[in-house]
N, C-alpha and C positions, 0 to 999 in steps of 0.2 A: 077288915076288908070293906065293911059297910061304910065306915068313916071315909075311906079312900074314895069309894064310889060317890059319896056325897060331895067330896071336894072336886072330883072330876065333873060332876053335874054343875056345880057352882062355877067352875072355870068355863065350862061350855056356855052357860047362861051369860057370863060376863064377857064372852067372846075373847077369851085370853089368847095370847100368842100361842101358835102351834107348839113351840118348844116347851112351854109350861104344861100344856095338856099332855104332850107325849111323855114328859118326865113322870107325871102322875100315873099314866097308863103303864109305863114300864115298871114302876113301883108296885102297881096293882098286880101285874103279872108275876113279879117276884113273890109277893104275898100269896097269890093263888097257888103257885108252885109249891111253896112251903106247906100250905094247907093240904094240898093234894098228897104230898108225901106222908103226912101224918094220918090221913084218912085210911081207915082199915078196909072199907068196902070199895072195890073197884078202883084201886089207885092207878092202874094202868090207863084206864079210860080217862080219868081226870087229868093225868099227866099229859096224855095225848091231846086233850082239849086245850090245855095251857100252851103246849108247844104250837098248836095250830094258831092260837091267838098271838103268840110271840112272832111267828112268821108273818102273819097278816100285819101286825104292828110295824115290823121292820120294813115291809113293803110300803106301807102308808107313810112311814117316817121319811123315807127317801122322796116320796112324792110331795109331801107337805113342806119339807125343808129345802127343796130344790129351788 
């Protein structure tokens, strides 16, 4: 996940197209969800946080790509 965050930061610095940035953000959410499912402590809270991020990303995606 840290490598993905670095790619996202690099894309942001390079002012990449929104679609490229959103693809990386979606992949990060998928990785975060997988990590949260393997976490033994408080997985429900972690999964809820990932879901909130997913909903926010979906909302942002519609705005950026409109």
